[in-house]
Each structure stands twice: as C-alpha cells, then as structure tokens.
C-alpha positions in Angstrom: -8.7 11.7 28.6 -12.4 12.2 29.4 -14.2 12.0 32.7 -18.0 11.8 33.2 -19.2 13.5 36.4 -22.6 12.4 37.8 -25.2 15.2 38.0 -23.1 17.5 35.7 -24.7 17.2 32.2 -22.8 20.1 30.7 -19.2 19.8 29.5 -17.1 21.1 32.4 -14.0 22.2 30.6 -12.5 22.0 27.2 -8.9 22.7 26.0 -5.4 21.5 25.9 -3.8 20.8 29.2 -0.1 20.5 29.9 0.1 17.4 32.1 3.5 18.4 33.7 3.0 22.1 34.7 1.4 22.3 38.2 0.3 25.9 37.8 -1.8 24.9 34.7 -3.5 22.1 36.6 -4.2 24.4 39.6 -5.7 27.1 37.4 -7.9 24.5 35.6 -9.0 23.0 39.0 -9.9 26.5 40.2 -12.1 27.2 37.1 -13.9 23.9 37.5 -14.5 24.6 41.2 -15.9 28.0 40.4 -18.6 26.5 38.2 -19.2 23.0 39.8 -17.5 23.3 43.3 -19.0 24.3 46.6 -19.7 22.1 49.7 -19.4 18.5 48.8 -18.1 19.2 45.3 -15.5 17.1 43.5 -11.9 17.6 44.6 -10.8 18.8 41.2 -7.2 19.5 42.1 -6.7 15.9 43.3 -8.7 14.4 40.4 -6.7 16.3 37.8 -3.4 15.5 39.4 -4.2 11.8 39.6 -5.4 11.8 36.0 -2.3 13.5 34.8 0.1 11.2 36.7 -1.8 8.2 35.3 -1.5 9.4 31.7 2.2 10.3 32.0 3.1 7.0 33.6 1.2 5.1 30.9 3.1 7.0 28.1 6.5 6.5 29.8 5.8 2.8 30.3 5.3 2.3 26.6 5.0 -1.2 25.1 5.9 -4.2 27.3 9.3 -5.9 27.2 9.1 -9.3 25.6 11.4 -12.1 24.4 12.0 -13.2 20.8 13.3 -16.4 19.4 12.1 -18.8 22.1 8.4 -19.2 21.3 6.9 -21.1 18.4 5.7 -18.6 15.8 4.0 -18.8 12.4 5.8 -17.5 9.3 4.9 -13.9 8.3 1.4 -13.8 6.9 -0.3 -11.6 4.3 -3.5 -9.7 4.1 -3.1 -10.0 0.3 -0.2 -12.0 -0.9 2.3 -10.7 -2.1 1.1 -7.1 -2.0 0.3 -6.6 1.7 2.2 -8.1 4.6 -0.3 -8.5 7.5 -0.2 -5.7 10.1 2.6 -3.9 8.3 2.9 -0.7 6.2 3.0 -1.1 2.5 3.6 2.0 0.3 2.3 1.9 -3.3 3.3 4.9 -5.5 3.1 6.1 -9.1 2.5 9.1 -11.3 -0.7 11.0 -11.2 -3.3 9.2 -13.3 -1.4 5.9 -13.3 -4.3 4.0 -12.0 -3.1 3.5 -8.4 -6.3 4.8 -6.9 -8.4 2.4 -8.9 -5.9 -0.4 -8.0 -6.3 0.5 -4.3 -10.1 0.1 -4.6 -9.6 -3.3 -6.2 -7.3 -4.2 -3.3 -10.1 -3.1 -0.9 -12.6 -5.4 -2.6 -10.1 -8.2 -2.8 -9.5 -8.1 1.0 -13.1 -7.5 2.2 -14.7 -10.1 -0.2 -11.7 -12.5 -0.4 -12.0 -11.9 -4.2 -9.3 -12.6 -6.8 -9.6 -9.4 -8.9 -5.9 -9.0 -8.9 -4.9 -12.7 -9.0 -3.5 -12.4 -5.5 -4.2 -14.7 -2.5 -6.3 -13.0 0.2 -6.0 -13.8 3.8 -7.7 -16.8 5.5 -10.8 -14.8 6.4 -12.7 -11.8 5.1 -11.2 -8.6 6.4 -12.9 -5.2 7.0 -11.4 -2.2 5.1 -11.3 1.5 6.0 -10.6 3.9 3.1 -9.2 7.2 4.3 -9.5 9.6 1.4 -7.7 12.9 1.0 -8.4 13.3 -2.8 -12.0 12.4 -3.7 -15.3 12.0 -1.9 -17.7 9.3 -1.0 -19.9 9.5 -4.1 -17.0 9.3 -6.5 -15.4 6.4 -4.7 -18.7 4.6 -4.4 -19.3 4.9 -8.2 -15.8 3.5 -9.0 -16.2 0.7 -6.5 -19.6 -0.3 -8.0 -18.0 -0.5 -11.4 -15.2 -2.7 -10.2 -17.6 -5.0 -8.3 -19.8 -5.3 -11.5 -16.8 -6.1 -13.6 -15.8 -8.9 -11.1 -19.4 -10.2 -11.1 -19.5 -9.7 -7.3 -23.0 -9.9 -5.7 -24.0 -9.3 -2.2 -20.7 -7.5 -1.3 -20.5 -5.4 1.8 -20.0 -1.7 1.8 -16.5 -0.5 2.6 -16.0 1.9 5.5 -15.0 5.4 4.3 -13.8 8.6 5.8 -13.2 11.9 3.9 -10.0 13.4 5.2 -8.8 17.0 5.5 -6.5 17.3 8.5 -3.0 15.8 8.7 -2.9 12.2 9.7 -1.5 12.8 13.2 -4.5 15.0 14.0 -6.8 12.2 13.0 -4.9 9.4 14.8 -7.1 9.1 17.9 -10.3 8.9 15.9 -8.9 6.4 13.4 -7.5 4.2 16.2 -10.8 4.1 18.0 -12.7 3.3 14.8 -10.2 0.6 13.8 -10.4 -1.0 17.2 -14.1 -0.8 17.6 -14.9 -2.2 14.1 -12.0 -4.7 13.9 -10.6 -3.2 10.7 -8.1 -5.4 8.9 -6.8 -3.0 6.3 -6.6 0.8 6.4 -5.9 2.6 3.0 -4.5 6.1 3.2 -5.0 8.0 -0.1 -2.7 9.8 -0.3 0.5 10.5 1.8 1.2 13.9 0.4 -1.9 15.3 2.0 -1.6 13.2 5.1 1.7 14.7 5.9 1.4 18.3 7.1 5.0 19.5 6.4 7.9 19.2 4.0 7.9 15.8 2.3 11.7 15.9 2.2 11.9 16.4 5.9 12.8 13.2 7.7 11.0 14.1 10.9 7.7 14.7 9.1 7.9 11.3 7.4 8.9 9.4 10.6 6.0 11.1 12.5 3.5 10.0 9.8 4.7 6.4 9.6 4.7 6.3 13.4 1.0 7.1 13.3 0.3 4.5 10.7 2.2 1.9 12.7 0.2 2.8 15.8 -3.1 1.9 14.0 -2.2 -1.7 14.6 -3.6 -3.1 11.3 -2.4 -3.6 7.8 -1.9 -0.2 6.1 -1.7 0.6 2.4 -0.3 4.1 1.9 -0.8 5.6 -1.6 1.9 8.0 -2.7 3.3 9.8 -5.8 6.5 10.0 -7.7 9.0 12.8 -8.1 9.4 14.4 -11.4 11.5 12.3 -13.8 12.7 8.8 -13.0 11.4 7.5 -9.7 14.4 5.2 -9.2 12.1 2.8 -7.4 11.2 5.2 -4.6 8.3 7.5 -3.8 8.7 11.3 -3.7 10.3 12.9 -0.7 12.4 11.6 2.1 14.0 8.2 1.8 12.4 7.4 5.2 9.3 6.4 3.3 11.3 3.6 1.8 13.0 2.7 5.0 9.8 2.6 7.2 7.7 0.6 4.6 7.8 -3.2 4.9 6.9 -3.5 1.2 7.2 -1.0 -1.7 5.3 -1.3 -5.0 5.3 1.0 -8.0 2.5 1.5 -10.5 3.5 2.1 -14.2 0.9 2.7 -16.8 0.6 2.4 -20.6 -2.6 3.9 -21.9 -3.7 5.6 -25.1 -6.0 8.6 -24.9 -9.5 8.0 -26.2 -9.5 4.3 -25.5 -11.5 2.2 -23.0 -8.4 0.4 -21.8 -5.7 1.0 -19.1 -2.7 -1.3 -19.0 -0.4 -1.1 -16.0 2.5 -2.8 -14.4 2.9 -3.4 -10.6 6.6 -3.5 -9.7 7.9 -4.7 -6.3 10.9 -2.7 -5.1 11.1 -3.9 -1.5 10.0 -7.0 0.4 11.2 -7.4 3.9 10.3 -11.0 4.5 11.4 -12.7 1.2 12.5 -12.3 -2.3 11.1 -9.5 -4.5 7.9 -10.5 -6.3 7.9 -10.7 -10.1 6.4 -7.8 -12.0 2.6 -8.1 -12.4 0.6 -6.8 -15.3 -3.1 -5.8 -15.4 -5.5 -4.8 -18.1 -8.4 -2.6 -17.0 -11.2 -2.5 -19.6 -13.8 0.3 -19.0 -17.3 -0.4 -20.5 -18.1 3.2 -21.5 -18.3 6.0 -18.9 -20.4 4.2 -16.3 -20.4 0.5 -17.1 -18.4 -2.3 -15.5 -14.6 -2.2 -15.2 -13.1 -5.6 -15.8 -9.6 -6.5 -14.8 -7.6 -9.2 -16.6 -4.0 -10.4 -16.2 -1.5 -9.0 -18.7 1.8 -10.6 -19.7 4.0 -7.5 -19.6 6.4 -9.1 -22.0 3.8 -8.9 -24.8 3.2 -5.2 -24.3 5.6 -2.8 -26.0 4.8 -0.1 -23.6 5.4 -2.1 -20.4 7.9 -4.9 -21.5 10.8 -2.7 -20.4 9.8 -3.4 -16.8 10.5 -7.1 -17.1 14.0 -8.7 -17.2 15.8 -9.0 -20.5 16.1 -12.8 -19.9 12.4 -13.3 -19.4 11.7 -11.4 -22.6 14.1 -13.5 -24.6 12.4 -16.6 -23.3 9.0 -15.1 -24.3 10.1 -14.3 -27.8 11.5 -17.8 -28.4 8.1 -19.3 -27.7 7.3 -18.6 -31.3 10.4 -20.4 -32.6 14.2 -20.1 -32.9 15.6 -16.6 -33.6 19.1 -15.3 -34.5 20.9 -13.1 -32.1 20.3 -10.0 -34.2 16.6 -10.7 -34.4 16.3 -11.0 -30.7 18.2 -7.8 -30.1 16.0 -5.9 -32.6 12.8 -7.0 -30.9 14.2 -6.2 -27.5 15.1 -2.7 -28.5 11.5 -1.9 -29.5 10.5 -1.7 -25.8 14.0 -0.9 -24.5 15.8 1.5 -27.0 18.7 2.1 -24.5 19.4 -1.6 -24.1 23.2 -2.0 -24.1 25.0 -4.7 -26.0 26.7 -5.9 -22.8 23.3 -6.4 -21.0 22.0 -8.3 -24.0 25.0 -10.6 -24.2 25.0 -11.1 -20.5 21.3 -12.2 -20.5 22.0 -14.6 -23.4 25.0 -16.1 -21.5 23.0 -16.6 -18.3 20.2 -18.4 -20.1 22.7 -20.7 -21.9 24.6 -21.4 -18.7 21.5 -22.4 -16.9 20.4 -24.6 -19.7 17.2 -22.7 -20.6 18.2 -21.9 -24.2 20.4 -23.7 -26.7 22.1 -22.7 -29.9 21.0 -24.7 -32.9 22.1 -25.0 -36.5 23.0 -21.7 -38.1 23.5 -20.0 -34.7 19.8 -19.6 -34.0 18.7 -19.6 -30.4 15.8 -21.8 -29.2 14.2 -22.9 -26.0 15.9 -26.0 -24.4 12.4 -27.4 -23.8 11.7 -27.5 -27.5 14.9 -29.4 -28.1 14.0 -32.0 -25.4 10.5 -32.4 -27.0 12.0 -33.0 -30.4 14.4 -35.7 -28.9 11.5 -37.4 -27.3 9.2 -37.4 -30.3 
C-alpha cells in the first residue's frame, strides 16, 4: 500500500507494518506526526487504521463466489497447442544441458510472433512474453534468441521482455504482477524453478507457495525445471506437488554427440488435464557454427536409435514395416537396438494389439506386413 501526501515530497515512512497490531499502528502514526504533524497536519492514526482495515478486508474477501455449469463457455484454449494451456501453469523439465532452455526460447518466439518453429499451433493472436531468468543474463539470452530467429527466417520480430532474477519468486510477485498487468503479458517463462523456490524442493509447503504465486500472475506460465538423479519417472525433481499443481507436464530428453553441430531431442507429455496425452514430439536443432543460425526441424523419433525408446513399441513396429514385410525375429532384433530391456511379453502384446485392430497382417511364411499394403495389392 502506498499513499501520496500533498506538499510532502519526501518519503514519510518505510518498513513492514503489521496490519493487525494496534500498538504498531499507533507507534507508526506517532513517528509520522513528529515529522509531518502539527496544527492542521494529517490525522495519521485514523488514516493508518482505515488503510489497514481496507487491506485486511480485501484479503479476507478473496475471489468472488461464482456459478459453474450454467453459462455458455468455450472449450479450453491454448497459448501454444498442445504445449501450453492458456492461463494455466505448465512445467517442462529435463536434465541439465538437455536443450530445455533453448526450447523455452523457441516457445517464446512461437507465442510472440505466432511462428511455427515447433510445429505447434499458436493462439489466435500474437501474445507478449516475459522471460524471468535465474540462470543466464540478458546478453546471453539475446544472442541465443537472435540465432533462433535467424534460423526460422523471422524478420521484424519484436523484442521479448526480460528480467534477470535473484530473489525467490514470492519476493518478486508484486513487481511481476504489476508488469504483467500493465503490459498485457500473455506468457511468463520462469527459468528455473530450483532457484525460484527459496527452500527445500522436497518440502510440499515451499512448492505450494511457489505455484500459488505463479497462479496469481493470471497469465499462461511455463516453469522450467530439472530432473532428479537417475530415472525421472515422468516427474520433475522434488515434491510431487509440482506434478499435482501443473495443468500440463512435459519432459525433454536429448540425444546428442559431442563435437557435432546437432542436438536431437524428444518432448514427452506426462500430464494433460483437459484431454488425452499428446504423442511424443521430436526436434532436430542444427547449429551453424558457434554464432550462426539455429534451425529447428521435425524429427521422427522412431528413426532415431537414441530416442526411439520414448515412442510406443507398436508405433515403432509400424514404422519398420514401412520398408516391407519382416519376420517376428527381425522385428524384435531391430526393436532391441533402441530398447535393450524390451521384454518378450511386451513385444508379443504389441504385435497382438496391431493384429487385432487390423493394422498389420501375417502373410506367407509368417512375415508381418502393413494391412494398408495388402489392401493396395488387392486393388492393383
């Protein structure tokens, strides 16, 4: 709460005031009167009491009571479909160096310029983006953003709002909310949650507090996070409340070779509140040297030995059979290149499901083939 007093150019008082304790208000009013009181001076005790009552009543009132189910509403919309449900919190996590930061910048360009860098449908209008950065600085992110824009052949694109962050997110909440409201921000990217949370990442109260702040921003939020050591099991590091309070969860997995100009990654959907889980998506980032354009191309994960394991066994079988019929043993051998721990039961189950749904058939000699190929032969 701030109050401007006419004819008092100096800041009258600064500090944290307990709105409930009468003695604290009285002491503050006395200090104000000593410096700016006197005959005809402001009645500080009354002003402070009225201000404190107004703030407490507003906080206690909270959000208005409403009705659901009776009014006509539109289906849930997306800021970037299917990655970002509009005005909701999405958490995207991955190992360090997995490319999630670069992916987040590509998301920012996609939303603000309605571009299709990631082959995702942007919202109906261009949206302004605010990037809250706990890990890098303005110059580094500008450099990476320029390379992505050059790789996408974007011209005349607008700068993205940026804020370098140091303090926990709850300490920045008021400033962020004001900026988001004043500048009509559509998407706020928090990079990353580990630094944005001041306490123990395994402590539920810390996570609930942080996600409460993000919800109060009243815009679409993309929170970047990390994985625990070992298998992520489809969840970011720390308390399970990150999973519970996110409306969508995505994981980034990479396959890259040192010394190359390429980064291949998979984007895996582990939670979608308003529909079915999206199919895994693959991207190929090609870096033109150390400072040239970065181009993003779609990648069929089934064709990549390092990432194929993130797709279903059934979809990989269908992909292999595009080249022609194969025996069961040949299929299993190829599948085990990407998934050495594939069980015989899982393989047989996938084959049975594809046969039962009429997507594959067994031909002469027990070789499996695509049902579509058989239909084409019959029609030729």
